[in-house]
N, C-alpha and C positions, 0 to 999 in steps of 0.2 A: 571544528577541531575534533581530533580523535579522542582526546581525553577531556572530560568536562566533569564538574561536580554539580549535581543537582539534588534537590530534595523531593523529587517526584515519586509518586507511587506507580508501580508497574501497571500499565494498562496496555493498550495496543502498542505494538512496536513502532517507534518513530522512525521516519526516514522514507527513502524511495521504496516503491513496490518491488517485491522480490517474487519471481515466479520460476516455475520449472524445477529442476534438480536443486538449485540453490535454495529454493523455498523449503524443500525437505530438510536441508542442512540447517536452515534458520529455525525450523520447528524443533529440531533436536536441541539446538543451542538454547532456545527459549525455555524448553521443558527442563533442561538441566539447571538453569538458574532461576526459574520462576518463583520459587519459595523464598529465595534470599535476596534477589536483586531489587534495588530501589529504582532502577531505570535500565531499559534495554533499548538500543537504537541501532540503526543501520546507516552506513555511509557507502557510496558507490564511487569506484575509481575505474573508469573505462568499463571493461566487462566484469571486473572483480567487485566483490562486496566485502565490507568490513563490518562484522557483527560485534557489538560491544555491550557489555553488561557491567553495571556498577554494583559491587557487593560491600556492605558495611563491614568494617573490621571488628575484632573482639575488643580492641582498645578504642575507647571513645574518640570519635573524630577521624580515625584512620579508615581507609577504604581501599579496595582493590578494583581495578578495571581489567576485565578479561576481554581480549580482542582476538577475533578469529577471522583470518583472511580466507575467503572462498572464491574460487574462480567461477565463471559463468556456467561451467558444466556441473557445478555443485560439489567439486572436490576441494577438500581442505588443503590449503597451501601452507598455513602456519597458524600458530596460536601463541599469544603471550599473556602474562599476568603482570600488571604494573601495580606496585604498592605505593599509595600516596599518603602523605601525612595530613594532619588537620588543615594545613595551609594550602593543600592541593599540589604540593611539590612531590615529584617522583623520587622515591627512596630506593626502589629496587625494581628491576625488570627480570622476569624469569621466562625462558622459553618453555612452553607447555606442549610442544608438538615435536 
């Protein structure tokens, strides 16, 4: 699933291997969220990648999931931020690109 709630500490990015220009985009995405993310993962859809990062919210139990869609050429196609409540239900989705 694209949205998931985990209690993992950020380590290596989970998911399929990303190479070429898309890997450079993933490195920027990871660097941006490295200090705050509890989890970063990658999903692959055809030639496109979805980079996701889970960020704890200021209110206990709430969190945000940032998702960035990148094509095989490493170009960002879109990015959204989903805000989820403590039960893991989406409360708000904002286009960030």
